[in-house]
PDB file of N, CA, C and O in Angstrom:
ATOM      1  N   MET A   1       0.855  -1.176   0.000  1.00  0.00           N
ATOM      2  CA  MET A   1       0.000   0.000   0.000  1.00  0.00           C
ATOM      3  C   MET A   1       0.903   1.242   0.000  1.00  0.00           C
ATOM      4  O   MET A   1       1.833   1.326   0.802  1.00  0.00           O
ATOM      5  N   PRO A   2       0.640   2.194  -0.881  1.00  0.00           N
ATOM      6  CA  PRO A   2       1.511   3.378  -0.958  1.00  0.00           C
ATOM      7  C   PRO A   2       1.299   4.318   0.229  1.00  0.00           C
ATOM      8  O   PRO A   2       0.225   4.369   0.828  1.00  0.00           O
ATOM      9  N   GLN A   3       2.343   5.047   0.539  1.00  0.00           N
ATOM     10  CA  GLN A   3       2.252   6.017   1.625  1.00  0.00           C
ATOM     11  C   GLN A   3       1.501   7.254   1.150  1.00  0.00           C
ATOM     12  O   GLN A   3       1.294   7.456  -0.046  1.00  0.00           O
ATOM     13  N   MET A   4       1.096   8.084   2.123  1.00  0.00           N
ATOM     14  CA  MET A   4       0.394   9.316   1.754  1.00  0.00           C
ATOM     15  C   MET A   4       1.361  10.273   1.067  1.00  0.00           C
ATOM     16  O   MET A   4       2.535  10.349   1.430  1.00  0.00           O
ATOM     17  N   ALA A   5       0.874  10.981   0.100  1.00  0.00           N
ATOM     18  CA  ALA A   5       1.697  11.945  -0.613  1.00  0.00           C
ATOM     19  C   ALA A   5       1.953  13.153   0.283  1.00  0.00           C
ATOM     20  O   ALA A   5       1.115  13.474   1.125  1.00  0.00           O
ATOM     21  N   PRO A   6       3.102  13.839   0.121  1.00  0.00           N
ATOM     22  CA  PRO A   6       3.395  15.007   0.949  1.00  0.00           C
ATOM     23  C   PRO A   6       2.378  16.133   0.776  1.00  0.00           C
ATOM     24  O   PRO A   6       2.132  16.889   1.716  1.00  0.00           O
ATOM     25  N   ILE A   7       1.787  16.256  -0.406  1.00  0.00           N
ATOM     26  CA  ILE A   7       0.802  17.328  -0.609  1.00  0.00           C
ATOM     27  C   ILE A   7      -0.426  17.090   0.272  1.00  0.00           C
ATOM     28  O   ILE A   7      -1.071  18.039   0.717  1.00  0.00           O
ATOM     29  N   SER A   8      -0.739  15.834   0.517  1.00  0.00           N
ATOM     30  CA  SER A   8      -1.870  15.535   1.383  1.00  0.00           C
ATOM     31  C   SER A   8      -1.566  15.942   2.827  1.00  0.00           C
ATOM     32  O   SER A   8      -2.449  16.446   3.521  1.00  0.00           O
ATOM     33  N   TRP A   9      -0.329  15.730   3.287  1.00  0.00           N
ATOM     34  CA  TRP A   9       0.052  16.173   4.619  1.00  0.00           C
ATOM     35  C   TRP A   9      -0.015  17.686   4.725  1.00  0.00           C
ATOM     36  O   TRP A   9      -0.423  18.223   5.755  1.00  0.00           O
ATOM     37  N   LEU A  10       0.385  18.376   3.662  1.00  0.00           N
ATOM     38  CA  LEU A  10       0.337  19.829   3.661  1.00  0.00           C
ATOM     39  C   LEU A  10      -1.103  20.339   3.726  1.00  0.00           C
ATOM     40  O   LEU A  10      -1.394  21.302   4.435  1.00  0.00           O
ATOM     41  N   VAL A  11      -1.991  19.697   2.990  1.00  0.00           N
ATOM     42  CA  VAL A  11      -3.398  20.090   3.023  1.00  0.00           C
ATOM     43  C   VAL A  11      -3.991  19.840   4.408  1.00  0.00           C
ATOM     44  O   VAL A  11      -4.737  20.676   4.917  1.00  0.00           O
ATOM     45  N   LEU A  12      -3.673  18.718   5.013  1.00  0.00           N
ATOM     46  CA  LEU A  12      -4.167  18.436   6.358  1.00  0.00           C
ATOM     47  C   LEU A  12      -3.631  19.441   7.377  1.00  0.00           C
ATOM     48  O   LEU A  12      -4.360  19.887   8.263  1.00  0.00           O
ATOM     49  N   PHE A  13      -2.363  19.787   7.243  1.00  0.00           N
ATOM     50  CA  PHE A  13      -1.768  20.765   8.151  1.00  0.00           C
ATOM     51  C   PHE A  13      -2.442  22.126   8.005  1.00  0.00           C
ATOM     52  O   PHE A  13      -2.760  22.768   9.006  1.00  0.00           O
ATOM     53  N   LEU A  14      -2.662  22.570   6.777  1.00  0.00           N
ATOM     54  CA  LEU A  14      -3.322  23.867   6.557  1.00  0.00           C
ATOM     55  C   LEU A  14      -4.760  23.849   7.056  1.00  0.00           C
ATOM     56  O   LEU A  14      -5.230  24.843   7.610  1.00  0.00           O
ATOM     57  N   MET A  15      -5.460  22.748   6.872  1.00  0.00           N
ATOM     58  CA  MET A  15      -6.829  22.671   7.387  1.00  0.00           C
ATOM     59  C   MET A  15      -6.842  22.744   8.910  1.00  0.00           C
ATOM     60  O   MET A  15      -7.701  23.406   9.493  1.00  0.00           O
ATOM     61  N   PHE A  16      -5.896  22.069   9.554  1.00  0.00           N
ATOM     62  CA  PHE A  16      -5.810  22.110  11.007  1.00  0.00           C
ATOM     63  C   PHE A  16      -5.508  23.528  11.494  1.00  0.00           C
ATOM     64  O   PHE A  16      -6.135  24.004  12.440  1.00  0.00           O
ATOM     65  N   ILE A  17      -4.556  24.202  10.855  1.00  0.00           N
ATOM     66  CA  ILE A  17      -4.184  25.553  11.263  1.00  0.00           C
ATOM     67  C   ILE A  17      -5.343  26.527  11.062  1.00  0.00           C
ATOM     68  O   ILE A  17      -5.627  27.338  11.943  1.00  0.00           O
ATOM     69  N   LEU A  18      -6.010  26.455   9.920  1.00  0.00           N
ATOM     70  CA  LEU A  18      -7.141  27.354   9.669  1.00  0.00           C
ATOM     71  C   LEU A  18      -8.291  27.092  10.640  1.00  0.00           C
ATOM     72  O   LEU A  18      -8.947  28.027  11.100  1.00  0.00           O
ATOM     73  N   THR A  19      -8.530  25.826  10.947  1.00  0.00           N
ATOM     74  CA  THR A  19      -9.582  25.505  11.915  1.00  0.00           C
ATOM     75  C   THR A  19      -9.225  26.039  13.297  1.00  0.00           C
ATOM     76  O   THR A  19     -10.081  26.578  13.999  1.00  0.00           O
ATOM     77  N   LEU A  20      -7.973  25.891  13.683  1.00  0.00           N
ATOM     78  CA  LEU A  20      -7.536  26.394  14.980  1.00  0.00           C
ATOM     79  C   LEU A  20      -7.662  27.912  15.060  1.00  0.00           C
ATOM     80  O   LEU A  20      -8.104  28.444  16.078  1.00  0.00           O
ATOM     81  N   ILE A  21      -7.279  28.606  14.005  1.00  0.00           N
ATOM     82  CA  ILE A  21      -7.376  30.071  13.994  1.00  0.00           C
ATOM     83  C   ILE A  21      -8.835  30.516  14.044  1.00  0.00           C
ATOM     84  O   ILE A  21      -9.180  31.433  14.789  1.00  0.00           O
ATOM     85  N   MET A  22      -9.688  29.872  13.257  1.00  0.00           N
ATOM     86  CA  MET A  22     -11.102  30.256  13.268  1.00  0.00           C
ATOM     87  C   MET A  22     -11.743  29.978  14.626  1.00  0.00           C
ATOM     88  O   MET A  22     -12.530  30.790  15.112  1.00  0.00           O
ATOM     89  N   PHE A  23     -11.420  28.849  15.240  1.00  0.00           N
ATOM     90  CA  PHE A  23     -11.965  28.515  16.553  1.00  0.00           C
ATOM     91  C   PHE A  23     -11.501  29.518  17.602  1.00  0.00           C
ATOM     92  O   PHE A  23     -12.288  29.938  18.452  1.00  0.00           O
ATOM     93  N   SER A  24     -10.230  29.905  17.549  1.00  0.00           N
ATOM     94  CA  SER A  24      -9.696  30.874  18.507  1.00  0.00           C
ATOM     95  C   SER A  24     -10.340  32.242  18.327  1.00  0.00           C
ATOM     96  O   SER A  24     -10.667  32.910  19.308  1.00  0.00           O
ATOM     97  N   MET A  25     -10.522  32.658  17.089  1.00  0.00           N
ATOM     98  CA  MET A  25     -11.154  33.956  16.845  1.00  0.00           C
ATOM     99  C   MET A  25     -12.605  33.955  17.299  1.00  0.00           C
ATOM    100  O   MET A  25     -13.076  34.943  17.862  1.00  0.00           O
ATOM    101  N   MET A  26     -13.316  32.863  17.063  1.00  0.00           N
ATOM    102  CA  MET A  26     -14.713  32.805  17.500  1.00  0.00           C
ATOM    103  C   MET A  26     -14.808  32.849  19.014  1.00  0.00           C
ATOM    104  O   MET A  26     -15.696  33.508  19.556  1.00  0.00           O
ATOM    105  N   ASN A  27     -13.900  32.153  19.714  1.00  0.00           N
ATOM    106  CA  ASN A  27     -13.922  32.182  21.173  1.00  0.00           C
ATOM    107  C   ASN A  27     -13.538  33.559  21.703  1.00  0.00           C
ATOM    108  O   ASN A  27     -14.064  33.996  22.726  1.00  0.00           O
ATOM    109  N   TYR A  28     -12.631  34.242  21.020  1.00  0.00           N
ATOM    110  CA  TYR A  28     -12.191  35.559  21.489  1.00  0.00           C
ATOM    111  C   TYR A  28     -13.293  36.593  21.325  1.00  0.00           C
ATOM    112  O   TYR A  28     -13.514  37.404  22.224  1.00  0.00           O
ATOM    113  N   TYR A  29     -13.983  36.579  20.204  1.00  0.00           N
ATOM    114  CA  TYR A  29     -14.969  37.614  19.932  1.00  0.00           C
ATOM    115  C   TYR A  29     -16.343  37.323  20.504  1.00  0.00           C
ATOM    116  O   TYR A  29     -17.203  38.203  20.471  1.00  0.00           O
ATOM    117  N   THR A  30     -16.591  36.132  21.027  1.00  0.00           N
ATOM    118  CA  THR A  30     -17.898  35.873  21.633  1.00  0.00           C
ATOM    119  C   THR A  30     -17.923  36.231  23.112  1.00  0.00           C
ATOM    120  O   THR A  30     -19.000  36.277  23.706  1.00  0.00           O
ATOM    121  N   MET A  31     -16.767  36.488  23.727  1.00  0.00           N
ATOM    122  CA  MET A  31     -16.731  36.878  25.133  1.00  0.00           C
ATOM    123  C   MET A  31     -16.944  38.383  25.237  1.00  0.00           C
ATOM    124  O   MET A  31     -16.194  39.157  24.644  1.00  0.00           O
ATOM    125  N   LEU A  32     -17.963  38.803  25.986  1.00  0.00           N
ATOM    126  CA  LEU A  32     -18.215  40.216  26.212  1.00  0.00           C
ATOM    127  C   LEU A  32     -17.684  40.592  27.589  1.00  0.00           C
ATOM    128  O   LEU A  32     -18.048  39.960  28.581  1.00  0.00           O
ATOM    129  N   PRO A  33     -16.829  41.612  27.668  1.00  0.00           N
ATOM    130  CA  PRO A  33     -16.320  42.002  28.987  1.00  0.00           C
ATOM    131  C   PRO A  33     -17.412  42.677  29.816  1.00  0.00           C
ATOM    132  O   PRO A  33     -18.293  43.348  29.277  1.00  0.00           O
ATOM    133  N   ASN A  34     -17.340  42.489  31.119  1.00  0.00           N
ATOM    134  CA  ASN A  34     -18.302  43.120  32.020  1.00  0.00           C
ATOM    135  C   ASN A  34     -17.920  44.573  32.221  1.00  0.00           C
ATOM    136  O   ASN A  34     -16.823  44.875  32.692  1.00  0.00           O
ATOM    137  N   SER A  35     -18.833  45.480  31.862  1.00  0.00           N
ATOM    138  CA  SER A  35     -18.544  46.891  32.051  1.00  0.00           C
ATOM    139  C   SER A  35     -18.874  47.281  33.489  1.00  0.00           C
ATOM    140  O   SER A  35     -19.913  46.881  34.014  1.00  0.00           O
ATOM    141  N   PRO A  36     -18.003  48.054  34.128  1.00  0.00           N
ATOM    142  CA  PRO A  36     -18.268  48.431  35.527  1.00  0.00           C
ATOM    143  C   PRO A  36     -19.430  49.422  35.614  1.00  0.00           C
ATOM    144  O   PRO A  36     -19.594  50.294  34.760  1.00  0.00           O
ATOM    145  N   LYS A  37     -20.213  49.266  36.649  1.00  0.00           N
ATOM    146  CA  LYS A  37     -21.351  50.152  36.875  1.00  0.00           C
ATOM    147  C   LYS A  37     -20.873  51.383  37.646  1.00  0.00           C
ATOM    148  O   LYS A  37     -20.315  51.252  38.735  1.00  0.00           O
ATOM    149  N   ILE A  38     -21.086  52.568  37.094  1.00  0.00           N
ATOM    150  CA  ILE A  38     -20.662  53.811  37.737  1.00  0.00           C
ATOM    151  C   ILE A  38     -21.868  54.392  38.471  1.00  0.00           C
ATOM    152  O   ILE A  38     -22.885  54.729  37.866  1.00  0.00           O
ATOM    153  N   SER A  39     -21.726  54.501  39.788  1.00  0.00           N
ATOM    154  CA  SER A  39     -22.869  54.953  40.580  1.00  0.00           C
ATOM    155  C   SER A  39     -22.615  56.290  41.266  1.00  0.00           C
ATOM    156  O   SER A  39     -23.520  56.791  41.933  1.00  0.00           O
ATOM    157  N   THR A  40     -21.445  56.891  41.140  1.00  0.00           N
ATOM    158  CA  THR A  40     -21.179  58.163  41.783  1.00  0.00           C
ATOM    159  C   THR A  40     -21.391  59.291  40.793  1.00  0.00           C
ATOM    160  O   THR A  40     -21.432  59.064  39.583  1.00  0.00           O
ATOM    161  N   LYS A  41     -21.527  60.522  41.310  1.00  0.00           N
ATOM    162  CA  LYS A  41     -21.788  61.667  40.446  1.00  0.00           C
ATOM    163  C   LYS A  41     -20.548  62.102  39.668  1.00  0.00           C
ATOM    164  O   LYS A  41     -20.668  62.604  38.550  1.00  0.00           O
ATOM    165  N   SER A  42     -19.370  61.917  40.239  1.00  0.00           N
ATOM    166  CA  SER A  42     -18.150  62.378  39.582  1.00  0.00           C
ATOM    167  C   SER A  42     -17.731  61.462  38.439  1.00  0.00           C
ATOM    168  O   SER A  42     -16.895  61.857  37.625  1.00  0.00           O
ATOM    169  N   GLY A  43     -18.270  60.277  38.350  1.00  0.00           N
ATOM    170  CA  GLY A  43     -17.926  59.372  37.273  1.00  0.00           C
ATOM    171  C   GLY A  43     -16.873  58.354  37.668  1.00  0.00           C
ATOM    172  O   GLY A  43     -16.686  57.365  36.959  1.00  0.00           O
ATOM    173  N   MET A  44     -16.180  58.564  38.778  1.00  0.00           N
ATOM    174  CA  MET A  44     -15.187  57.607  39.252  1.00  0.00           C
ATOM    175  C   MET A  44     -15.473  57.278  40.705  1.00  0.00           C
ATOM    176  O   MET A  44     -15.928  58.130  41.469  1.00  0.00           O
ATOM    177  N   MET A  45     -15.212  56.080  41.068  1.00  0.00           N
ATOM    178  CA  MET A  45     -15.373  55.692  42.466  1.00  0.00           C
ATOM    179  C   MET A  45     -14.074  56.002  43.194  1.00  0.00           C
ATOM    180  O   MET A  45     -13.017  55.487  42.830  1.00  0.00           O
ATOM    181  N   THR A  46     -14.149  56.845  44.224  1.00  0.00           N
ATOM    182  CA  THR A  46     -12.958  57.207  44.978  1.00  0.00           C
ATOM    183  C   THR A  46     -13.023  56.541  46.344  1.00  0.00           C
ATOM    184  O   THR A  46     -14.062  56.590  47.002  1.00  0.00           O
ATOM    185  N   PRO A  47     -11.936  55.922  46.783  1.00  0.00           N
ATOM    186  CA  PRO A  47     -11.947  55.294  48.108  1.00  0.00           C
ATOM    187  C   PRO A  47     -11.894  56.357  49.207  1.00  0.00           C
ATOM    188  O   PRO A  47     -11.539  57.511  48.966  1.00  0.00           O
ATOM    189  N   ASN A  48     -12.253  55.939  50.403  1.00  0.00           N
ATOM    190  CA  ASN A  48     -12.215  56.834  51.547  1.00  0.00           C
ATOM    191  C   ASN A  48     -10.757  57.152  51.883  1.00  0.00           C
ATOM    192  O   ASN A  48      -9.963  56.239  52.110  1.00  0.00           O
ATOM    193  N   MET A  49     -10.399  58.439  51.916  1.00  0.00           N
ATOM    194  CA  MET A  49      -9.006  58.834  52.087  1.00  0.00           C
ATOM    195  C   MET A  49      -8.752  59.471  53.448  1.00  0.00           C
ATOM    196  O   MET A  49      -7.972  60.419  53.541  1.00  0.00           O
ATOM    197  N   ASN A  50      -9.392  58.975  54.508  1.00  0.00           N
ATOM    198  CA  ASN A  50      -9.155  59.489  55.846  1.00  0.00           C
ATOM    199  C   ASN A  50      -8.017  58.706  56.477  1.00  0.00           C
ATOM    200  O   ASN A  50      -8.213  57.593  56.964  1.00  0.00           O
ATOM    201  N   TRP A  51      -6.815  59.299  56.466  1.00  0.00           N
ATOM    202  CA  TRP A  51      -5.668  58.627  57.038  1.00  0.00           C
ATOM    203  C   TRP A  51      -5.620  58.881  58.530  1.00  0.00           C
ATOM    204  O   TRP A  51      -5.989  59.964  58.985  1.00  0.00           O
ATOM    205  N   LYS A  52      -5.176  57.913  59.290  1.00  0.00           N
ATOM    206  CA  LYS A  52      -5.192  58.003  60.739  1.00  0.00           C
ATOM    207  C   LYS A  52      -3.820  58.333  61.307  1.00  0.00           C
ATOM    208  O   LYS A  52      -3.601  58.066  62.488  1.00  0.00           O
ATOM    209  N   TRP A  53      -2.895  58.885  60.565  1.00  0.00           N
ATOM    210  CA  TRP A  53      -1.574  59.176  61.087  1.00  0.00           C
ATOM    211  C   TRP A  53      -1.193  60.554  60.792  1.00  0.00           C
ATOM    212  O   TRP A  53      -0.099  60.984  61.158  1.00  0.00           O
TER     213      TRP A  53
END
């Protein structure tokens, strides 16, 4: 039985790489980051700055 031709290995490698890239891009772009909720009037949350020293 003859061995697989090198062009077939190249096609399989390219299909694997393209599938991996497409899968990674789909996973990256389907995640939505959680936007922080701003509840103060100034637009930024400032911590309490009462130092005791």
